[in-house]
C-alpha positions as CSV (number, residue, x, y, z in Angstrom):
1,X,-4.2,-48.2,8.3
2,X,-1.2,-48.0,10.4
3,X,-1.2,-47.7,14.2
4,X,1.2,-46.6,16.8
5,X,3.9,-49.1,17.8
6,X,4.4,-49.1,21.5
7,X,8.0,-50.2,20.9
8,X,8.8,-47.5,18.4
9,X,11.7,-45.1,19.1
10,X,12.2,-41.4,18.6
11,X,15.3,-39.1,18.6
12,X,14.1,-37.8,22.0
13,X,14.0,-41.3,23.4
14,X,17.6,-41.8,22.3
15,X,18.6,-38.7,24.2
16,X,18.5,-35.9,21.6
17,X,15.7,-33.3,22.1
18,X,15.3,-31.2,19.0
19,X,12.7,-29.0,20.6
20,X,15.0,-28.2,23.5
21,X,17.7,-27.3,21.1
22,X,15.3,-25.0,19.3
23,X,14.5,-23.4,22.6
24,X,18.1,-22.8,23.4
25,X,18.7,-21.2,19.9
26,X,15.7,-19.0,20.2
27,X,17.1,-17.6,23.4
28,X,20.4,-16.5,21.8
29,X,19.5,-15.4,18.2
30,X,19.0,-11.7,19.2
31,X,22.2,-11.8,21.2
32,X,24.1,-13.0,18.2
33,X,22.6,-10.5,15.9
34,X,23.6,-7.7,18.2
35,X,27.2,-8.3,17.3
36,X,26.7,-8.0,13.6
37,X,28.6,-5.3,11.7
38,X,27.3,-4.0,8.4
39,X,29.5,-6.5,6.5
40,X,27.4,-9.5,7.7
41,X,24.9,-10.5,5.0
42,X,23.6,-13.7,6.5
43,X,24.4,-15.6,9.6
44,X,22.4,-17.7,12.1
45,X,19.6,-19.7,10.6
46,X,21.2,-20.3,7.2
47,X,23.4,-23.1,6.1
48,X,26.5,-20.9,6.2
49,X,27.3,-17.3,7.2
50,X,28.1,-14.7,4.6
51,X,30.4,-11.7,5.3
52,X,31.1,-9.2,2.6
53,X,34.6,-7.9,2.1
54,X,34.5,-4.4,0.7
55,X,37.3,-4.4,-1.9
56,X,37.4,-0.6,-1.8
57,X,38.6,-0.6,1.8
58,X,41.6,-2.8,1.1
59,X,44.5,-2.7,-1.3
60,X,45.9,-6.3,-1.0
61,X,44.0,-8.0,1.8
62,X,45.1,-11.2,3.5
63,X,42.7,-13.4,5.6
64,X,44.1,-14.6,8.9
65,X,42.4,-17.6,10.5
66,X,42.7,-19.6,13.7
67,X,40.8,-22.2,15.6
68,X,41.1,-23.0,19.3
69,X,39.3,-24.2,22.4
70,X,39.1,-23.3,26.1
71,X,40.6,-26.6,27.3
72,X,40.1,-27.9,30.9
73,X,39.4,-24.4,32.2
74,X,35.9,-25.6,31.4
75,X,36.1,-28.0,34.3
76,X,36.1,-24.9,36.6
77,X,33.0,-23.6,34.9
78,X,31.3,-26.9,35.4
79,X,32.2,-27.1,39.1
80,X,31.1,-23.6,39.9
81,X,28.1,-23.4,37.5
82,X,29.5,-20.2,36.0
83,X,29.4,-20.2,32.3
84,X,29.5,-16.6,31.1
85,X,33.3,-16.1,31.1
86,X,34.4,-19.1,29.1
87,X,32.9,-17.6,26.0
88,X,35.0,-14.5,26.5
89,X,38.0,-16.6,27.0
90,X,37.5,-18.4,23.7
91,X,37.0,-15.2,21.6
92,X,39.9,-13.3,23.2
93,X,42.3,-16.2,22.8
94,X,41.5,-16.5,19.1
95,X,41.7,-12.7,18.7
96,X,45.2,-12.7,20.3
97,X,46.3,-15.5,18.0
98,X,45.7,-13.5,14.8
99,X,46.7,-10.2,16.4
100,X,50.2,-11.6,16.4
101,X,50.3,-11.2,12.6
102,X,48.7,-7.7,12.7
103,X,45.2,-8.9,11.8
104,X,41.9,-7.3,12.8
105,X,39.1,-9.8,13.6
106,X,36.0,-9.7,11.4
107,X,34.0,-12.8,12.1
108,X,33.8,-15.6,14.7
109,X,32.0,-18.9,14.8
110,X,31.7,-21.3,17.7
111,X,31.1,-25.0,18.3
112,X,29.2,-26.0,21.5
113,X,28.7,-29.7,22.2
114,X,27.1,-31.4,25.2
115,X,25.4,-34.5,26.4
116,X,22.1,-32.7,27.2
117,X,21.3,-29.2,26.1
118,X,20.4,-26.9,28.9
119,X,19.2,-23.5,27.5
120,X,20.4,-21.6,30.6
121,X,23.9,-22.9,30.2
122,X,24.0,-22.3,26.4
123,X,22.7,-18.8,26.9
124,X,25.4,-18.1,29.5
125,X,28.2,-19.3,27.3
126,X,26.8,-17.3,24.3
127,X,26.5,-14.2,26.4
128,X,30.3,-14.4,26.9
129,X,30.9,-14.9,23.2
130,X,28.7,-11.9,22.4
131,X,30.4,-9.6,25.0
132,X,33.9,-10.4,23.7
133,X,32.9,-10.1,20.1
134,X,31.5,-6.6,20.7
135,X,34.6,-5.6,22.7
136,X,36.8,-6.8,19.8
137,X,34.6,-5.3,17.0
138,X,34.0,-8.8,15.6
139,X,30.7,-10.3,14.3
140,X,29.5,-13.6,15.8
141,X,28.1,-15.1,12.7
142,X,26.9,-18.5,13.9
143,X,28.2,-21.9,14.7
144,X,27.1,-25.4,15.8
145,X,25.2,-26.6,18.8
146,X,25.4,-30.3,19.2
147,X,23.6,-32.6,21.6
148,X,25.4,-36.0,22.0
149,X,24.1,-37.9,25.0
150,X,26.5,-40.9,24.7
151,X,29.6,-38.7,24.4
152,X,29.7,-36.2,27.2
153,X,29.2,-36.7,31.0
154,X,26.2,-35.0,32.6
155,X,26.7,-31.3,33.1
156,X,29.7,-31.1,30.8
157,X,30.3,-29.6,27.4
158,X,33.1,-28.7,25.0
159,X,33.6,-25.3,23.4
160,X,35.7,-24.3,20.4
161,X,35.8,-21.5,18.0
162,X,37.1,-20.3,14.6
163,X,38.0,-16.7,13.9
164,X,38.6,-14.9,10.6
165,X,40.6,-11.7,10.5
166,X,42.0,-9.4,7.8
167,X,45.3,-7.6,7.3
168,X,46.9,-5.7,4.4
169,X,49.7,-7.8,3.0
170,X,52.2,-5.0,3.5
171,X,51.2,-4.7,7.1
172,X,51.8,-8.3,8.0
173,X,54.0,-8.8,11.0
174,X,56.1,-12.0,10.9
175,X,59.2,-11.2,12.9
176,X,61.4,-11.1,9.8
177,X,62.8,-7.7,10.6
178,X,63.8,-8.5,14.2
179,X,67.4,-7.6,14.7
180,X,70.1,-7.5,17.5
181,X,69.5,-4.6,19.8
182,X,65.7,-4.8,19.7
183,X,63.8,-4.9,23.0
184,X,61.1,-7.3,24.3
185,X,58.2,-5.6,26.0
186,X,55.8,-7.8,28.1
187,X,52.1,-7.0,28.6
188,X,50.5,-8.3,31.8
189,X,48.1,-11.2,31.9
190,X,45.0,-11.5,34.0
191,X,46.0,-14.9,35.2
192,X,46.3,-18.4,33.7
193,X,44.3,-17.2,30.6
194,X,43.4,-20.6,29.0
195,X,46.5,-22.7,29.3
196,X,47.9,-25.0,31.9
197,X,44.7,-25.8,33.7
198,X,45.2,-29.6,33.8
199,X,48.3,-29.0,35.9
200,X,46.8,-26.1,37.9
201,X,43.7,-28.1,38.8
202,X,45.9,-31.0,40.0
203,X,47.9,-28.7,42.2
204,X,45.1,-26.6,43.6
205,X,42.5,-29.3,44.2
206,X,44.6,-32.4,44.8
207,X,47.9,-31.3,46.2
208,X,46.7,-28.3,48.1
209,X,43.3,-29.7,48.8
210,X,41.4,-26.4,48.2
211,X,37.8,-26.0,47.2
212,X,36.5,-23.6,44.5
213,X,35.1,-21.1,47.1
214,X,38.2,-21.2,49.4
215,X,40.4,-18.1,49.4
216,X,43.6,-18.7,47.5
217,X,46.5,-18.1,50.0
218,X,48.3,-14.8,49.4
219,X,45.2,-13.2,47.8
220,X,41.8,-11.8,48.7
221,X,40.0,-13.8,46.0
222,X,38.5,-17.3,45.9
223,X,40.1,-20.1,43.9
224,X,37.2,-19.9,41.4
225,X,37.5,-16.2,40.9
226,X,41.2,-16.5,40.1
227,X,40.9,-19.5,37.9
228,X,38.0,-18.1,35.9
229,X,39.6,-14.7,35.3
230,X,39.0,-13.8,31.6
231,X,41.7,-14.3,29.1
232,X,42.9,-10.8,28.2
233,X,42.4,-9.5,24.6
234,X,45.4,-7.3,23.7
235,X,43.7,-6.1,20.5
236,X,42.6,-2.6,21.9
237,X,46.2,-2.0,23.2
238,X,48.2,-3.2,20.2
239,X,46.4,-2.9,16.9
240,X,47.3,0.7,16.3
241,X,51.0,-0.1,16.9
242,X,50.7,-3.0,14.5
243,X,49.1,-0.9,11.8
244,X,51.8,1.8,12.2
245,X,54.5,-0.9,11.9
246,X,55.9,0.2,15.2
247,X,56.3,-3.4,16.3
248,X,58.6,-5.9,14.6
249,X,57.1,-9.0,16.1
250,X,54.5,-10.2,18.6
251,X,54.1,-13.3,20.7
252,X,51.0,-14.7,22.3
253,X,52.1,-16.6,25.4
254,X,49.7,-19.5,25.1
255,X,50.2,-23.3,25.2
256,X,53.9,-24.0,25.4
257,X,54.6,-20.9,27.5
258,X,57.8,-18.9,26.7
259,X,59.9,-21.8,25.5
260,X,57.6,-22.9,22.7
261,X,56.1,-19.6,21.6
262,X,58.9,-17.1,21.4
263,X,61.1,-19.1,18.9
264,X,58.1,-19.3,16.5
265,X,58.8,-15.7,15.3
266,X,62.6,-15.5,15.7
267,X,64.7,-15.2,12.5
268,X,67.5,-17.7,12.3
269,X,70.3,-15.3,13.1
270,X,69.1,-14.0,16.4
271,X,68.3,-15.1,20.0
272,X,65.7,-13.7,22.4
273,X,67.1,-13.2,25.9
274,X,64.2,-13.1,28.5
275,X,65.1,-12.0,32.0
276,X,62.4,-13.4,34.2
277,X,63.6,-11.2,37.2
278,X,62.2,-8.2,35.4
279,X,58.7,-8.8,36.7
280,X,57.1,-10.5,39.7
281,X,54.8,-13.4,38.7
282,X,51.2,-13.2,39.9
283,X,50.3,-14.9,43.2
284,X,48.6,-17.9,41.5
285,X,51.8,-18.8,39.8
286,X,53.9,-18.6,42.9
287,X,51.3,-20.7,44.7
288,X,51.4,-23.4,41.9
289,X,55.2,-23.5,41.9
290,X,55.5,-24.0,45.6
291,X,52.5,-26.3,46.3
292,X,53.2,-28.4,43.2
293,X,56.9,-28.5,43.6
294,X,57.2,-27.5,39.9
295,X,60.6,-26.5,38.5
296,X,61.2,-23.0,37.1
297,X,61.7,-24.4,33.6
298,X,58.4,-26.2,33.7
299,X,56.6,-23.2,35.0
300,X,57.8,-21.0,32.1
301,X,57.0,-23.8,29.6
302,X,53.4,-24.4,30.8
303,X,52.2,-21.0,32.1
304,X,52.4,-17.3,31.0
305,X,53.7,-16.4,34.5
306,X,51.9,-13.0,34.4
307,X,53.0,-11.9,30.9
308,X,50.4,-12.8,28.3
309,X,51.6,-11.0,25.2
310,X,55.0,-9.8,24.0
311,X,56.1,-7.0,21.6
312,X,59.5,-6.8,20.0
313,X,60.4,-3.2,19.1
314,X,63.5,-1.3,18.1
315,X,65.3,0.7,20.8
316,X,64.4,4.0,19.0
317,X,60.6,3.1,19.3
318,X,60.8,2.1,22.9
319,X,59.4,5.2,24.5
320,X,56.8,5.7,21.8
321,X,55.5,2.2,22.4
322,X,55.6,2.5,26.2
323,X,53.7,5.8,26.1
324,X,51.1,4.4,23.7
325,X,50.4,1.4,26.0
326,X,50.2,3.6,29.0
327,X,47.7,5.9,27.3
328,X,45.6,2.9,26.4
329,X,45.5,1.8,30.0
330,X,48.1,-1.0,30.2
331,X,51.7,-1.0,31.5
332,X,54.4,-2.5,29.4
333,X,57.6,-3.9,31.0
334,X,61.0,-4.4,29.3
335,X,61.6,-8.1,29.9
336,X,64.4,-8.9,27.5
337,X,66.4,-8.1,24.4
338,X,67.4,-9.6,21.1
339,X,71.1,-10.6,20.5
340,X,73.0,-12.0,17.6
341,X,73.2,-15.8,17.3
342,X,70.5,-18.4,17.3
343,X,67.9,-19.2,16.3
344,X,66.5,-19.7,19.8
345,X,65.7,-18.5,23.2
346,X,67.6,-18.0,26.4
347,X,65.7,-17.7,29.6
348,X,67.4,-16.0,32.6
349,X,65.7,-17.7,35.6
350,X,66.0,-16.7,39.2
């Protein structure tokens, strides 16, 4: 007969509570299922998600995939105990990444890892994932929730996601038809989106000495409200233009800002000329530049400066595109042009 050993150990003693993890998952299963479109065959609870591609709906389908995280924007969520918006950030960022190629999102999976699972926090994050997936007509089909007590500081977590989209091969947008004379149309951002937060936090909290609930100078909003503004999904504004082949190229102004992202789609024989005087950056960017004593070049390399997504269109389609955007509830701004020469980018800075 065996007895209990007073010195025996359990997974819970080591810091991982399987029961608490099950509680957290029980609270989100129905939320996740509420995003499922008819193509989802199996998702949360199985070893892998299954999504059916109806071959009758496509002629020559191409899968578009991307994986990303929220970065140190999560630090703002930790500090303010506001966790609903970072899930939206993650989904919308990934949607924009594949939208550049003309792809529609079909399935999303997330990875949430923390030192100690708190069901309330997990449910807050997942509620944001669910909201964004519904808004982007994308099924949240599962993911991974990991509890690693020796890896993360108390109250902190990491969040990443993987998206799968689909586009017909003959509708792929890769920038190859961009030519001299084309125009660059900028679409406004909501704020920093999900990039540049390490520098922004240093300026706001260290250099300027502000707290999360302080009003940001030059605005009527708190620092937390501005820094947690949700990354915009441009899918509802742009997808019809992409499917109609009215755009020649698209750019998501994400990590690397203008300098690193625009050249990624430029053919070798052209240069993009971006006139930064064509729009006025949002107050948060002006604040960061002034208080952080940051150069213009660095600002446009790190941040989106108020333009989160760019469309490159022919002159003859200019009005059609502008009207379409306005009818969808967003204003486009002509911020540049394409000229012969290159490959490359020329920024006209004030």
